[in-house]
Every structure is written in C-alpha cells, then in structure tokens.
C-alpha positions as CSV (number, residue, x, y, z in Angstrom):
1,X,-118.6,-159.1,9.6
2,X,-115.4,-159.6,11.5
3,X,-115.1,-155.7,11.8
4,X,-118.2,-155.4,14.0
5,X,-116.7,-157.0,17.1
6,X,-113.6,-155.0,16.8
7,X,-115.6,-151.7,16.5
8,X,-117.7,-152.8,19.4
9,X,-114.7,-153.4,21.6
10,X,-113.1,-150.1,20.5
11,X,-116.1,-148.2,21.6
12,X,-116.4,-150.1,24.9
13,X,-112.8,-149.6,25.6
14,X,-113.1,-145.9,25.1
15,X,-116.0,-145.7,27.4
16,X,-118.5,-144.9,24.6
17,X,-122.0,-144.2,26.1
18,X,-125.1,-142.5,25.0
19,X,-128.1,-141.1,26.6
20,X,-131.1,-143.6,26.3
21,X,-133.6,-141.1,25.1
22,X,-137.3,-142.0,25.6
23,X,-140.6,-140.2,25.0
24,X,-142.4,-138.2,27.7
25,X,-145.2,-140.8,28.0
26,X,-142.6,-143.6,28.5
27,X,-140.8,-141.6,31.2
28,X,-144.1,-140.8,33.0
29,X,-144.9,-144.6,32.9
30,X,-141.5,-145.5,34.2
31,X,-142.0,-143.0,37.1
32,X,-144.9,-145.0,38.3
33,X,-142.8,-148.1,38.6
34,X,-139.5,-146.5,39.9
35,X,-139.8,-142.8,40.9
36,X,-136.9,-140.8,39.3
37,X,-136.6,-137.2,38.0
38,X,-137.2,-136.5,34.2
39,X,-134.7,-134.4,32.1
40,X,-136.5,-133.4,28.9
41,X,-134.4,-132.1,26.1
42,X,-136.6,-130.1,23.8
43,X,-135.4,-129.4,20.4
44,X,-136.5,-128.7,16.7
45,X,-135.0,-130.2,13.6
46,X,-133.8,-126.9,12.3
47,X,-132.0,-125.9,15.6
48,X,-128.2,-125.9,15.2
49,X,-127.6,-125.2,18.9
50,X,-129.7,-128.5,19.6
51,X,-127.4,-130.5,17.3
52,X,-124.4,-129.0,18.8
53,X,-125.6,-130.0,22.3
54,X,-126.3,-133.6,21.0
55,X,-122.8,-133.9,19.6
56,X,-120.8,-131.9,22.2
57,X,-122.6,-132.1,25.7
58,X,-124.8,-135.2,25.6
59,X,-122.3,-137.2,23.8
60,X,-119.8,-137.2,26.6
61,X,-119.7,-140.6,28.0
62,X,-119.5,-139.6,31.7
63,X,-122.5,-137.1,31.3
64,X,-124.5,-139.7,29.3
65,X,-123.9,-142.3,32.0
66,X,-125.0,-139.8,34.9
67,X,-128.1,-138.8,33.0
68,X,-129.0,-142.5,32.4
69,X,-128.6,-143.4,36.0
70,X,-130.2,-140.4,37.6
71,X,-133.0,-139.3,35.3
72,X,-135.6,-140.7,32.7
73,X,-134.1,-138.7,29.7
74,X,-136.7,-137.5,27.3
75,X,-136.0,-136.2,23.7
76,X,-139.0,-134.0,22.8
77,X,-139.3,-132.4,19.4
78,X,-141.2,-129.2,20.1
79,X,-142.7,-129.2,16.5
80,X,-143.2,-132.9,16.4
81,X,-146.4,-134.8,16.2
82,X,-146.1,-136.8,19.4
83,X,-149.2,-137.1,21.6
84,X,-148.5,-136.5,25.2
85,X,-150.7,-137.4,28.2
86,X,-149.5,-135.3,31.1
87,X,-151.5,-134.7,34.4
88,X,-154.8,-135.6,33.0
89,X,-154.5,-133.5,29.8
90,X,-153.6,-134.5,26.3
91,X,-151.2,-132.5,24.1
92,X,-150.6,-132.8,20.5
93,X,-149.7,-130.7,17.5
94,X,-152.9,-130.3,15.6
95,X,-151.4,-127.7,13.1
96,X,-148.5,-129.9,12.2
97,X,-150.1,-131.0,8.8
98,X,-150.6,-127.3,7.7
99,X,-147.3,-126.0,9.0
100,X,-144.4,-128.1,9.5
101,X,-143.0,-125.7,12.1
102,X,-146.0,-125.5,14.2
103,X,-145.2,-125.6,17.9
104,X,-146.5,-128.5,19.9
105,X,-149.2,-127.8,22.5
106,X,-146.9,-129.3,25.3
107,X,-144.2,-126.8,24.4
108,X,-146.7,-124.1,24.6
109,X,-148.0,-125.4,28.1
110,X,-144.4,-125.4,29.4
111,X,-143.8,-122.0,27.8
112,X,-140.9,-123.2,25.7
113,X,-139.9,-120.5,23.2
114,X,-136.2,-121.0,22.8
115,X,-134.2,-124.0,21.6
116,X,-132.8,-126.0,23.0
117,X,-134.5,-126.0,26.3
118,X,-134.0,-128.5,29.0
119,X,-137.0,-129.0,31.4
120,X,-136.5,-130.8,34.6
121,X,-139.4,-132.6,36.3
122,X,-139.5,-134.0,39.9
123,X,-140.3,-137.7,40.7
124,X,-144.0,-137.1,40.5
125,X,-143.7,-135.4,37.0
126,X,-144.2,-131.8,38.3
127,X,-142.0,-129.3,36.5
128,X,-139.0,-128.0,38.6
129,X,-137.5,-125.8,36.2
130,X,-136.7,-125.1,32.5
131,X,-133.2,-124.1,31.3
132,X,-133.1,-122.4,27.9
133,X,-130.3,-122.1,25.7
134,X,-127.1,-123.8,24.4
135,X,-125.1,-125.5,27.2
136,X,-121.7,-126.9,26.9
137,X,-120.7,-130.1,28.8
138,X,-119.5,-128.1,31.8
139,X,-122.6,-126.0,32.2
140,X,-124.8,-129.1,31.6
141,X,-122.9,-131.0,34.4
142,X,-123.7,-128.2,36.8
143,X,-127.4,-128.4,36.1
144,X,-127.7,-132.1,35.9
145,X,-125.9,-132.7,39.3
146,X,-127.5,-129.8,41.1
147,X,-131.1,-131.1,40.2
148,X,-130.2,-134.8,40.8
149,X,-129.0,-134.3,44.4
150,X,-131.5,-131.5,45.1
151,X,-128.8,-128.9,45.8
152,X,-131.0,-126.6,43.7
153,X,-133.3,-126.2,46.6
154,X,-130.9,-124.4,48.7
155,X,-129.9,-121.9,45.9
156,X,-132.4,-119.1,46.3
157,X,-130.4,-116.0,45.5
158,X,-128.3,-114.7,42.7
159,X,-125.3,-114.7,45.0
160,X,-125.8,-118.4,46.1
161,X,-126.0,-119.4,42.4
162,X,-122.8,-117.5,41.6
163,X,-121.0,-119.0,44.4
164,X,-122.4,-122.6,43.5
165,X,-121.0,-122.2,40.0
166,X,-117.6,-120.8,41.0
167,X,-117.1,-123.4,43.6
168,X,-118.3,-126.4,41.5
169,X,-116.2,-129.4,41.3
170,X,-116.4,-131.0,37.9
171,X,-116.4,-134.9,37.9
172,X,-118.0,-135.8,34.5
173,X,-115.7,-134.2,32.0
174,X,-113.2,-137.1,31.6
175,X,-114.7,-138.9,28.6
C-alpha cells in the first residue's frame, strides 16, 4: 500500500491527465445545466485505429485537459447497446443480440460508417460536423481548438482550410 502514494505523485508530477468520458445521455443532461459543446468519439471494439487514438492522441495530458475544460466528452460504442435519447427520439441497437457487430441506430442516424469518427455538437446538442478517420495528436488539436473557439465558422473554402492548417500554432503537444 505504500507504493500507491508514490505512483499517484509520479503521475501527478508528470502531468498525467485523461479524458473524462461520459455517455451521450449524460452529456445532453449536463448541457441543460451548463451549456458546452460535445465531442463524441465513436468507436468499435475491433477497431485498431480507435485504440491507437486512445493511446496516442487522447492520452496526451494537454489534449485531455483541453477536452475536459471545453467539451462534454462522449465515448460512444457504435456497435454497443446503450440507449440514447436525442432530440425527442430514442436510439438503440435492437439487433445486437443476433449480431454482435450490428450498428447502433444513433450511428446510422449520424451517418457514421468509418471508425473512429469524432462528432462535434454545439451547446444545444445540434450536430456541427463529423470528422472520420484516425487523427494523431496534432491533427486532433487542430479540430478541438477550431471548434472550441468557433474559428470553424469562418473556414468556408478549401483554401481557408489549407491556410488555417498551415498557419496553426500548436499549444497542446507538450505532455
């Protein structure tokens, strides 16, 4: 038992931080009390790129801290059995018992067909944009900061997107 405080202090000193994932229903409830954007990470259990992002992008302390401070972070298994109540409709996975890899109705509703996919929602729970595919920590930082500070609203051409990425100043890559 003497080892626990030492390990705890070591992780604290190294800036260890992790994303405080919640369910979609929890995030939607939290929005009612304190409006904040939602960052939903959709994944499947068999997805190697999903696990890679967990271990390499979301595991960075500064990234995790930024997400926790600016979003309600949601971890959503797109083949799971969670029941989601969204905008007056209920979404489930009624075929999960027959097919372990059946896609959840909420994933179908959002049109998620690639994993991982991040989906950003505004402070009222309305979908802003999905971002499909594996993102390293630098690419993830671009998206989470652009959506948190609403810069995305002014990026409406391919040229503006290219310029934004080229001129982006990374701040969350230290830990």
